[in-house]
BADREN-727938 format. One record per residue (C-alpha): residue in three letters; x, y, z. Coordinates in nm, 4 decimals, always signed. Layout:
BEGIN
@r:ALA&X:X&Y:Y&Z:Z
...
This chain:
BEGIN
@r:MET&X:+1.3827&Y:+2.2399&Z:+8.5330
@r:THR&X:+1.6638&Y:+2.1620&Z:+8.2465
@r:VAL&X:+1.8347&Y:+2.3730&Z:+7.9833
@r:ARG&X:+1.6053&Y:+2.2008&Z:+7.7217
@r:LYS&X:+1.3087&Y:+2.2871&Z:+7.8828
@r:ALA&X:+1.4033&Y:+2.6080&Z:+7.9560
@r:TRP&X:+1.7254&Y:+2.8073&Z:+7.8191
@r:ILE&X:+1.8763&Y:+3.0174&Z:+8.0567
@r:VAL&X:+2.1588&Y:+3.2622&Z:+8.0046
@r:ALA&X:+2.2402&Y:+3.5252&Z:+8.3105
@r:THR&X:+2.1801&Y:+3.8990&Z:+8.2452
@r:ALA&X:+2.4518&Y:+3.9746&Z:+8.4144
@r:ALA&X:+2.6654&Y:+3.8221&Z:+8.0725
@r:VAL&X:+2.5182&Y:+4.0252&Z:+7.8206
@r:GLY&X:+2.8527&Y:+4.1162&Z:+7.6395
@r:ALA&X:+3.0231&Y:+3.8507&Z:+7.5895
@r:GLY&X:+2.7452&Y:+3.6503&Z:+7.6963
@r:ALA&X:+2.5604&Y:+3.7228&Z:+7.3432
@r:ALA&X:+2.8494&Y:+3.6750&Z:+7.1103
@r:PHE&X:+2.8616&Y:+3.3153&Z:+7.2861
@r:MET&X:+2.4812&Y:+3.2956&Z:+7.2560
@r:MET&X:+2.5056&Y:+3.3793&Z:+6.8536
@r:VAL&X:+2.7733&Y:+3.1101&Z:+6.8338
@r:LEU&X:+2.4984&Y:+2.8700&Z:+7.0150
@r:VAL&X:+2.2361&Y:+2.9637&Z:+6.7654
@r:VAL&X:+2.4640&Y:+2.9905&Z:+6.4232
@r:GLY&X:+2.6948&Y:+2.6570&Z:+6.5572
@r:VAL&X:+2.3446&Y:+2.4431&Z:+6.6252
@r:TYR&X:+2.3333&Y:+2.3836&Z:+6.2386
@r:ILE&X:+2.6587&Y:+2.3176&Z:+6.1914
@r:VAL&X:+2.7270&Y:+2.0545&Z:+6.4148
@r:ALA&X:+2.4011&Y:+1.9048&Z:+6.3472
@r:GLY&X:+2.4905&Y:+1.9190&Z:+5.9779
@r:ASN&X:+2.7914&Y:+1.7172&Z:+5.9885
@r:MET&X:+2.6429&Y:+1.4243&Z:+6.2717
@r:VAL&X:+2.3623&Y:+1.3654&Z:+6.1001
@r:ASN&X:+2.5269&Y:+1.0633&Z:+5.9601
@r:GLY&X:+2.5516&Y:+0.9312&Z:+6.3170
@r:VAL&X:+2.9070&Y:+0.9293&Z:+6.3245
@r:GLY&X:+3.1936&Y:+0.9263&Z:+6.6275
@r:GLY&X:+3.1222&Y:+0.8372&Z:+6.9487
@r:SER&X:+3.1720&Y:+0.5452&Z:+7.1473
@r:THR&X:+3.0512&Y:+0.1970&Z:+7.1253
@r:ARG&X:+2.8668&Y:+0.1042&Z:+7.4995
@r:SER&X:+2.5421&Y:-0.0956&Z:+7.4139
@r:LEU&X:+2.2654&Y:-0.0916&Z:+7.5796
@r:ALA&X:+2.0736&Y:-0.3374&Z:+7.7703
@r:LYS&X:+1.8468&Y:-0.6294&Z:+7.6669
@r:GLY&X:+1.4847&Y:-0.4787&Z:+7.6278
@r:ALA&X:+1.5983&Y:-0.1376&Z:+7.8441
@r:VAL&X:+1.5048&Y:+0.0657&Z:+7.5897
@r:PRO&X:+1.1673&Y:+0.0021&Z:+7.3542
@r:ALA&X:+1.1778&Y:-0.2117&Z:+7.0619
@r:ALA&X:+1.0452&Y:+0.0460&Z:+6.8799
@r:TYR&X:+1.2802&Y:+0.3188&Z:+6.9554
@r:SER&X:+1.6235&Y:+0.0605&Z:+7.0456
@r:ALA&X:+1.7720&Y:+0.1211&Z:+6.6663
@r:ILE&X:+1.7874&Y:+0.5159&Z:+6.6768
@r:VAL&X:+1.9102&Y:+0.5683&Z:+7.0053
@r:GLN&X:+2.2290&Y:+0.2669&Z:+6.9295
@r:LYS&X:+2.2708&Y:+0.4605&Z:+6.6379
@r:TRP&X:+2.2398&Y:+0.8038&Z:+6.7744
@r:GLY&X:+2.4099&Y:+0.7633&Z:+7.0642
@r:ASN&X:+2.7283&Y:+0.7287&Z:+6.9097
@r:LEU&X:+2.7030&Y:+1.0216&Z:+6.7981
@r:CYS&X:+3.0220&Y:+1.2268&Z:+6.9830
@r:SER&X:+3.2876&Y:+1.1109&Z:+7.2491
@r:ALA&X:+3.0649&Y:+1.2841&Z:+7.5118
@r:ILE&X:+2.7652&Y:+1.0647&Z:+7.5111
@r:ASN&X:+2.6813&Y:+0.6832&Z:+7.4071
@r:PRO&X:+2.3540&Y:+0.4830&Z:+7.3636
@r:ALA&X:+2.2951&Y:+0.4171&Z:+7.7512
@r:LEU&X:+2.3612&Y:+0.7724&Z:+7.8522
@r:LEU&X:+2.1401&Y:+0.8985&Z:+7.5487
@r:ALA&X:+1.8477&Y:+0.6452&Z:+7.6770
@r:ALA&X:+1.9158&Y:+0.7687&Z:+8.0415
@r:GLN&X:+1.7874&Y:+1.1228&Z:+7.9576
@r:LEU&X:+1.4626&Y:+1.0089&Z:+7.7265
@r:TYR&X:+1.3552&Y:+0.7886&Z:+8.0238
@r:GLN&X:+1.4138&Y:+1.0724&Z:+8.2699
@r:GLU&X:+1.2300&Y:+1.3590&Z:+8.0475
@r:SER&X:+0.9661&Y:+1.1347&Z:+7.9122
@r:GLY&X:+0.9606&Y:+0.7240&Z:+8.0033
@r:PHE&X:+0.9638&Y:+0.7081&Z:+7.6215
@r:ASN&X:+0.6409&Y:+0.8825&Z:+7.6000
@r:PRO&X:+0.6698&Y:+1.0182&Z:+7.2498
@r:ARG&X:+0.3238&Y:+1.1789&Z:+7.3323
@r:ALA&X:+0.4597&Y:+1.3338&Z:+7.7040
@r:GLN&X:+0.3799&Y:+1.7131&Z:+7.7461
@r:SER&X:+0.4639&Y:+1.8727&Z:+8.0646
@r:ALA&X:+0.2954&Y:+2.1722&Z:+8.2267
@r:ALA&X:+0.5907&Y:+2.3997&Z:+8.0776
@r:ALA&X:+0.5093&Y:+2.3178&Z:+7.7216
@r:ALA&X:+0.7893&Y:+2.0766&Z:+7.7043
@r:GLN&X:+0.6913&Y:+1.8173&Z:+7.4246
@r:GLY&X:+0.7750&Y:+1.4857&Z:+7.3073
@r:ILE&X:+0.9579&Y:+1.1900&Z:+7.4333
@r:ALA&X:+1.2931&Y:+1.4276&Z:+7.4646
@r:GLN&X:+1.0330&Y:+1.7209&Z:+7.6088
@r:PHE&X:+1.1942&Y:+2.0081&Z:+7.3604
@r:ILE&X:+1.0253&Y:+2.3300&Z:+7.4642
@r:PRO&X:+0.9210&Y:+2.5024&Z:+7.1341
@r:GLY&X:+1.2007&Y:+2.7788&Z:+7.1377
@r:THR&X:+1.4967&Y:+2.5443&Z:+7.1735
@r:TRP&X:+1.3075&Y:+2.3156&Z:+6.9136
@r:ALA&X:+1.3509&Y:+2.6608&Z:+6.6962
@r:THR&X:+1.6349&Y:+2.6447&Z:+6.7332
@r:HIS&X:+1.8252&Y:+2.2955&Z:+6.8328
@r:GLY&X:+1.5669&Y:+2.0652&Z:+6.6277
@r:ILE&X:+1.7291&Y:+1.8538&Z:+6.3327
@r:ASP&X:+1.5319&Y:+1.6271&Z:+6.0525
@r:GLY&X:+1.6684&Y:+1.2830&Z:+6.1822
@r:ASP&X:+1.5168&Y:+1.0757&Z:+5.9373
@r:GLY&X:+1.5492&Y:+1.3228&Z:+5.6146
@r:ASP&X:+1.1907&Y:+1.3136&Z:+5.6085
@r:GLY&X:+1.1958&Y:+1.6919&Z:+5.5432
@r:ASP&X:+1.0409&Y:+1.8279&Z:+5.8160
@r:ARG&X:+1.1415&Y:+1.8624&Z:+6.2019
@r:ASP&X:+0.8489&Y:+1.7227&Z:+6.3788
@r:VAL&X:+0.9007&Y:+1.7453&Z:+6.8194
@r:TRP&X:+0.5714&Y:+1.5100&Z:+6.8033
@r:ASP&X:+0.8132&Y:+1.2325&Z:+6.6127
@r:PRO&X:+1.0807&Y:+1.0533&Z:+6.7817
@r:ASN&X:+1.2585&Y:+0.9795&Z:+6.4295
@r:ASP&X:+1.3591&Y:+1.3534&Z:+6.4617
@r:ALA&X:+1.3208&Y:+1.3951&Z:+6.8552
@r:ILE&X:+1.5797&Y:+1.1085&Z:+6.9310
@r:PRO&X:+1.8477&Y:+1.2684&Z:+6.7486
@r:SER&X:+1.8389&Y:+1.6222&Z:+6.7791
@r:ALA&X:+1.8235&Y:+1.5176&Z:+7.1541
@r:ALA&X:+2.2137&Y:+1.3808&Z:+7.0727
@r:SER&X:+2.2904&Y:+1.6643&Z:+6.8110
@r:TYR&X:+2.2053&Y:+1.9149&Z:+7.1107
@r:ASP&X:+2.3801&Y:+1.6799&Z:+7.3580
@r:CYS&X:+2.7035&Y:+1.7250&Z:+7.1238
@r:GLN&X:+2.7078&Y:+2.0795&Z:+7.0466
@r:LEU&X:+2.6919&Y:+2.1601&Z:+7.4503
@r:ALA&X:+2.9794&Y:+1.9257&Z:+7.4520
@r:SER&X:+3.1430&Y:+2.1304&Z:+7.1761
@r:TYR&X:+3.0928&Y:+2.4181&Z:+7.3395
@r:VAL&X:+3.2486&Y:+2.3484&Z:+7.6392
@r:LYS&X:+3.5255&Y:+2.0881&Z:+7.4974
@r:ASP&X:+3.8376&Y:+2.3105&Z:+7.6344
@r:VAL&X:+3.6744&Y:+2.2917&Z:+8.0454
@r:PRO&X:+3.8728&Y:+2.0809&Z:+8.2378
@r:GLY&X:+3.7006&Y:+1.7672&Z:+8.3968
@r:ASP&X:+3.5115&Y:+1.5152&Z:+8.2907
@r:PRO&X:+3.3632&Y:+1.5870&Z:+7.8796
@r:THR&X:+3.0272&Y:+1.4047&Z:+7.9581
@r:LYS&X:+2.9949&Y:+1.5365&Z:+8.3126
@r:ASN&X:+3.0461&Y:+1.8823&Z:+8.1731
@r:MET&X:+2.8174&Y:+1.8355&Z:+7.9190
@r:LEU&X:+2.5569&Y:+1.7157&Z:+8.0905
@r:ALA&X:+2.6008&Y:+2.0081&Z:+8.3500
@r:ALA&X:+2.5505&Y:+2.2357&Z:+8.0556
@r:TYR&X:+2.2233&Y:+2.1133&Z:+7.9821
@r:ASN&X:+2.0653&Y:+2.1922&Z:+8.2938
@r:ALA&X:+2.2408&Y:+2.5251&Z:+8.4157
@r:GLY&X:+2.3468&Y:+2.6376&Z:+8.0418
@r:ALA&X:+2.7632&Y:+2.6137&Z:+7.9136
@r:TYR&X:+2.8065&Y:+2.9231&Z:+8.0307
@r:ALA&X:+2.8054&Y:+2.8341&Z:+8.3934
@r:VAL&X:+3.0101&Y:+2.5709&Z:+8.2959
@r:ILE&X:+3.3033&Y:+2.7683&Z:+8.1410
@r:LYS&X:+3.2301&Y:+3.0177&Z:+8.3976
@r:TYR&X:+3.2838&Y:+2.7894&Z:+8.7082
@r:GLY&X:+3.6115&Y:+2.5466&Z:+8.5184
@r:GLY&X:+3.3572&Y:+2.2526&Z:+8.5143
@r:VAL&X:+3.0346&Y:+2.1356&Z:+8.6644
@r:PRO&X:+2.8912&Y:+2.4188&Z:+8.8060
@r:PRO&X:+2.7754&Y:+2.4609&Z:+9.2432
@r:TYR&X:+2.4657&Y:+2.4285&Z:+9.1853
@r:SER&X:+2.2979&Y:+2.1385&Z:+9.4217
@r:GLU&X:+1.9797&Y:+2.1244&Z:+9.0900
@r:THR&X:+2.2904&Y:+2.0765&Z:+8.8628
@r:ARG&X:+2.4947&Y:+1.8667&Z:+9.0506
@r:ASN&X:+2.1856&Y:+1.6174&Z:+9.1298
@r:TYR&X:+2.0835&Y:+1.6160&Z:+8.7624
@r:VAL&X:+2.4505&Y:+1.5003&Z:+8.6533
@r:LYS&X:+2.4959&Y:+1.2658&Z:+8.9279
@r:THR&X:+2.0905&Y:+1.1192&Z:+8.8438
@r:ILE&X:+2.1925&Y:+1.1058&Z:+8.4030
@r:THR&X:+2.5357&Y:+0.9258&Z:+8.5422
@r:THR&X:+2.3811&Y:+0.6672&Z:+8.7637
@r:LEU&X:+2.0387&Y:+0.6072&Z:+8.5124
@r:GLU&X:+2.2878&Y:+0.4858&Z:+8.2579
@r:GLU&X:+2.4399&Y:+0.2235&Z:+8.4303
@r:SER&X:+2.0956&Y:+0.0842&Z:+8.4433
@r:PHE&X:+2.0588&Y:+0.1243&Z:+8.0643
@r:ALA&X:+2.3769&Y:-0.0087&Z:+7.9946
@r:ALA&X:+2.4927&Y:-0.4355&Z:+7.9324
@r:PRO&X:+2.7366&Y:-0.5042&Z:+8.1874
@r:VAL&X:+3.0499&Y:-0.5778&Z:+8.0803
@r:SER&X:+3.2054&Y:-0.6928&Z:+8.3705
@r:ARG&X:+3.0336&Y:-0.9151&Z:+8.6529
@r:VAL&X:+2.7839&Y:-0.6933&Z:+8.8818
@r:ASP&X:+2.8915&Y:-0.6227&Z:+9.2448
@r:PRO&X:+2.6570&Y:-0.7486&Z:+9.4445
@r:SER&X:+2.3710&Y:-0.5541&Z:+9.6839
@r:GLU&X:+2.3996&Y:-0.5257&Z:+10.0182
@r:GLN&X:+2.0720&Y:-0.4889&Z:+10.1110
@r:ALA&X:+1.9216&Y:-0.7884&Z:+9.9264
@r:ALA&X:+1.9596&Y:-1.0560&Z:+10.2054
@r:GLY&X:+1.7546&Y:-0.8210&Z:+10.4224
@r:ALA&X:+1.4946&Y:-0.7551&Z:+10.1289
@r:ILE&X:+1.4603&Y:-1.1682&Z:+10.0823
@r:TYR&X:+1.4424&Y:-1.2125&Z:+10.4718
@r:PHE&X:+1.1074&Y:-0.9718&Z:+10.4518
@r:ALA&X:+0.9768&Y:-1.1175&Z:+10.1439
@r:GLN&X:+1.0133&Y:-1.4939&Z:+10.3004
@r:LYS&X:+0.8109&Y:-1.3376&Z:+10.5977
@r:LYS&X:+0.5033&Y:-1.2768&Z:+10.4100
@r:LEU&X:+0.4983&Y:-1.6448&Z:+10.2390
@r:GLY&X:+0.1381&Y:-1.7752&Z:+10.2382
@r:THR&X:+0.0174&Y:-1.4122&Z:+10.2327
@r:PRO&X:-0.3169&Y:-1.4064&Z:+9.9906
@r:TYR&X:-0.2358&Y:-1.1636&Z:+9.6311
@r:LEU&X:-0.3519&Y:-0.8668&Z:+9.6449
@r:TRP&X:-0.4563&Y:-0.6323&Z:+9.3225
@r:GLY&X:-0.2570&Y:-0.3265&Z:+9.4064
@r:GLY&X:-0.1554&Y:-0.4457&Z:+9.7386
@r:ASN&X:+0.1172&Y:-0.2448&Z:+9.9093
@r:GLY&X:+0.0756&Y:-0.4509&Z:+10.2757
@r:THR&X:-0.0848&Y:-0.1964&Z:+10.4576
@r:ALA&X:-0.2981&Y:-0.2930&Z:+10.7853
@r:ASP&X:-0.6603&Y:-0.1484&Z:+10.5458
@r:GLN&X:-0.5595&Y:-0.3872&Z:+10.2846
@r:GLY&X:-0.4853&Y:-0.7231&Z:+10.5549
@r:GLY&X:-0.0814&Y:-0.6665&Z:+10.4808
@r:ARG&X:-0.1600&Y:-0.8062&Z:+10.1426
@r:PHE&X:+0.0519&Y:-0.7316&Z:+9.8351
@r:ASP&X:+0.0657&Y:-0.7752&Z:+9.4371
@r:CYS&X:+0.3923&Y:-0.8640&Z:+9.3002
@r:SER&X:+0.5338&Y:-0.4967&Z:+9.2695
@r:GLY&X:+0.3856&Y:-0.3958&Z:+9.6141
@r:LEU&X:+0.6216&Y:-0.6898&Z:+9.7680
@r:THR&X:+0.9119&Y:-0.6372&Z:+9.5983
@r:LYS&X:+0.9078&Y:-0.2393&Z:+9.6832
@r:ALA&X:+0.8195&Y:-0.3164&Z:+10.0644
@r:ALA&X:+1.0377&Y:-0.5758&Z:+10.1082
@r:TYR&X:+1.3807&Y:-0.2995&Z:+9.9759
@r:GLU&X:+1.1942&Y:-0.0437&Z:+10.1370
@r:SER&X:+1.2486&Y:-0.2845&Z:+10.4855
@r:VAL&X:+1.6401&Y:-0.2353&Z:+10.4275
@r:GLY&X:+1.6137&Y:+0.1502&Z:+10.3128
@r:ILE&X:+1.5679&Y:+0.1582&Z:+9.9386
@r:THR&X:+1.2533&Y:+0.3152&Z:+9.7818
@r:LEU&X:+1.1621&Y:+0.1891&Z:+9.4807
@r:PRO&X:+0.8821&Y:+0.3021&Z:+9.2338
@r:ARG&X:+0.5598&Y:+0.1198&Z:+9.2504
@r:VAL&X:+0.5123&Y:-0.0552&Z:+8.9261
@r:ALA&X:+0.7617&Y:-0.3450&Z:+8.7880
@r:ASN&X:+0.9101&Y:-0.1728&Z:+8.4737
@r:ASP&X:+1.0014&Y:+0.1237&Z:+8.6383
@r:GLN&X:+1.1371&Y:-0.1057&Z:+8.9196
@r:TYR&X:+1.3432&Y:-0.2417&Z:+8.6069
@r:ASN&X:+1.5926&Y:+0.0719&Z:+8.5730
@r:ALA&X:+1.6891&Y:+0.0521&Z:+8.9307
@r:GLY&X:+2.0435&Y:-0.0914&Z:+8.8839
@r:PRO&X:+2.2482&Y:-0.3064&Z:+8.6192
@r:HIS&X:+2.1117&Y:-0.6051&Z:+8.4749
@r:PRO&X:+2.3461&Y:-0.8853&Z:+8.5733
@r:LYS&X:+2.2626&Y:-1.1761&Z:+8.2974
@r:ARG&X:+2.1022&Y:-1.4735&Z:+8.3555
@r:SER&X:+2.4170&Y:-1.7121&Z:+8.4663
@r:GLU&X:+2.5033&Y:-1.3819&Z:+8.7270
@r:LEU&X:+2.2010&Y:-1.3757&Z:+8.9500
@r:LEU&X:+2.2398&Y:-1.3836&Z:+9.3020
@r:PRO&X:+2.0099&Y:-1.4162&Z:+9.5665
@r:GLY&X:+1.8086&Y:-1.0559&Z:+9.6253
@r:ASP&X:+1.8190&Y:-0.9541&Z:+9.2618
@r:LEU&X:+1.4644&Y:-0.8933&Z:+9.1187
@r:VAL&X:+1.3037&Y:-1.0451&Z:+8.8183
@r:PHE&X:+1.1431&Y:-0.9517&Z:+8.5667
@r:PHE&X:+0.8706&Y:-1.1031&Z:+8.3106
@r:SER&X:+0.7084&Y:-0.9671&Z:+7.9700
@r:THR&X:+0.5201&Y:-1.0573&Z:+7.6911
@r:ASP&X:+0.7720&Y:-0.8146&Z:+7.5003
@r:PRO&X:+1.1240&Y:-0.9853&Z:+7.4995
@r:GLY&X:+1.2136&Y:-0.6346&Z:+7.3554
@r:ASN&X:+1.0462&Y:-0.3712&Z:+7.5850
@r:SER&X:+1.1540&Y:-0.3285&Z:+7.9223
@r:ARG&X:+0.7939&Y:-0.0479&Z:+7.9513
@r:ALA&X:+0.5767&Y:-0.3840&Z:+7.8526
@r:ILE&X:+0.6992&Y:-0.5743&Z:+8.2017
@r:HIS&X:+0.4037&Y:-0.7139&Z:+8.3927
@r:HIS&X:+0.5701&Y:-0.9174&Z:+8.6482
@r:VAL&X:+0.8329&Y:-0.9236&Z:+8.9347
@r:GLY&X:+1.0205&Y:-1.1397&Z:+9.1873
@r:ILE&X:+1.2704&Y:-1.1601&Z:+9.4749
@r:TYR&X:+1.5444&Y:-1.3976&Z:+9.3252
@r:VAL&X:+1.6724&Y:-1.6428&Z:+9.6145
@r:GLY&X:+1.8740&Y:-1.9001&Z:+9.4561
@r:GLY&X:+1.8519&Y:-2.2266&Z:+9.2390
@r:GLY&X:+1.6188&Y:-2.0884&Z:+8.9793
@r:TYR&X:+1.3621&Y:-1.9982&Z:+9.2124
@r:MET&X:+1.2151&Y:-1.6585&Z:+9.3237
@r:ILE&X:+0.9440&Y:-1.5622&Z:+9.5550
@r:ASP&X:+0.6791&Y:-1.3518&Z:+9.4330
@r:ALA&X:+0.2911&Y:-1.2571&Z:+9.4492
@r:PRO&X:+0.2051&Y:-1.3809&Z:+9.1411
@r:TYR&X:-0.2008&Y:-1.3318&Z:+9.0637
@r:THR&X:-0.5164&Y:-1.2779&Z:+9.2155
@r:GLY&X:-0.6483&Y:-1.6307&Z:+9.4369
@r:ALA&X:-0.2689&Y:-1.7335&Z:+9.5073
@r:VAL&X:-0.0404&Y:-1.6838&Z:+9.7580
@r:ILE&X:+0.3436&Y:-1.5538&Z:+9.7964
@r:ARG&X:+0.5158&Y:-1.7888&Z:+9.7146
@r:PHE&X:+0.8754&Y:-1.9598&Z:+9.5657
@r:ASP&X:+0.8155&Y:-2.0261&Z:+9.1605
@r:PRO&X:+1.0527&Y:-2.1320&Z:+8.8787
@r:ILE&X:+1.1746&Y:-1.7778&Z:+8.7044
@r:ASP&X:+1.2464&Y:-1.9897&Z:+8.4109
@r:THR&X:+0.9640&Y:-1.9424&Z:+8.2049
@r:ALA&X:+0.8719&Y:-1.8352&Z:+7.8361
@r:GLU&X:+0.8280&Y:-1.5030&Z:+7.9465
@r:TYR&X:+1.1398&Y:-1.4155&Z:+8.1361
@r:PHE&X:+1.2637&Y:-1.1091&Z:+8.0595
@r:GLY&X:+1.5737&Y:-1.0217&Z:+8.2758
@r:ALA&X:+1.6739&Y:-0.9000&Z:+8.6015
@r:THR&X:+1.7788&Y:-0.6127&Z:+8.7937
@r:ARG&X:+2.0384&Y:-0.5622&Z:+9.0997
@r:VAL&X:+1.9144&Y:-0.3100&Z:+9.3269
@r:THR&X:+2.1469&Y:-0.0551&Z:+9.4459
@r:GLU&X:+2.0648&Y:+0.2779&Z:+9.6637
@r:ASP&X:+2.2009&Y:+0.5344&Z:+9.3867
@r:GLY&X:+1.9892&Y:+0.3620&Z:+9.1242
@r:ALA&X:+1.6704&Y:+0.3630&Z:+9.3074
@r:LYS&X:+1.7637&Y:+0.7215&Z:+9.3918
@r:ALA&X:+1.8005&Y:+0.8341&Z:+9.0044
@r:LEU&X:+1.4671&Y:+0.7158&Z:+8.9168
@r:PRO&X:+1.2349&Y:+0.9876&Z:+8.7792
@r:THR&X:+0.8519&Y:+1.0071&Z:+8.9674
@r:ASN&X:+0.6777&Y:+1.1275&Z:+8.6780
@r:VAL&X:+0.7314&Y:+0.8828&Z:+8.4291
């Protein structure tokens, strides 16, 4: 449960807490108004296609709203909340791509596109509101020691009062896990600025896949005994990395977010390579394989074929992911 979904204030803090909450309510409109043109922030760019093309420009713009956030961090939050689904709705009544509950939206939602309304279901309002909310939280905890971004994320999860009280990220396991999850996912949405370190588990994943060469393809196959040990593409990559202790999501477009993204010229054996009919949208990825070097991968291609070596340099080549254990653990299970 996050603060955006449920803003919780400790009842013990009635005196100072009430005054503090007044600052939150009044300050939101002042800060949002000053930020509506998207000034400030960092310049960390998004990885190729990591954000659906329909939202990439707005995430890039509003992700530079203040120095505590960046486009990759904002993208990680949106992915964690809804998987970039603008119609997402949770059992707790959280709504839209940024998963605001109605009460929080009433206070913190802004008219991001300047069309005269504040619509929680419209990403053009919801994404700017998410960035504005982050920056407001950052301003409330700006005098707290420690990393401003981690303090902001902790405030998002546990409340700004808790961050101030504890002088940094509070000692709540949920909050600390949330901070680690978002900062880890941030790496999978950011364009790398230097060569990505190789995965220690890559060789084992390749070894597993090599043993499956010649196995017939099965749509939805996970390699179980009742399926005759057969796999589809993402079932094979999931099983390969599971054999070395890394649990990936079941589908290819979520596996793309399991780590940073090396360039084509930087590929190493063990990297996952992805294919899509839409070069601007990782959510449209439809195929994945395990890179083995020399421009080839091991993959489970389609019904009627067997697990085999295939070239990766096709018209649908989308990009690659260097799987990390932390990156895989950070992936949400509900997108």
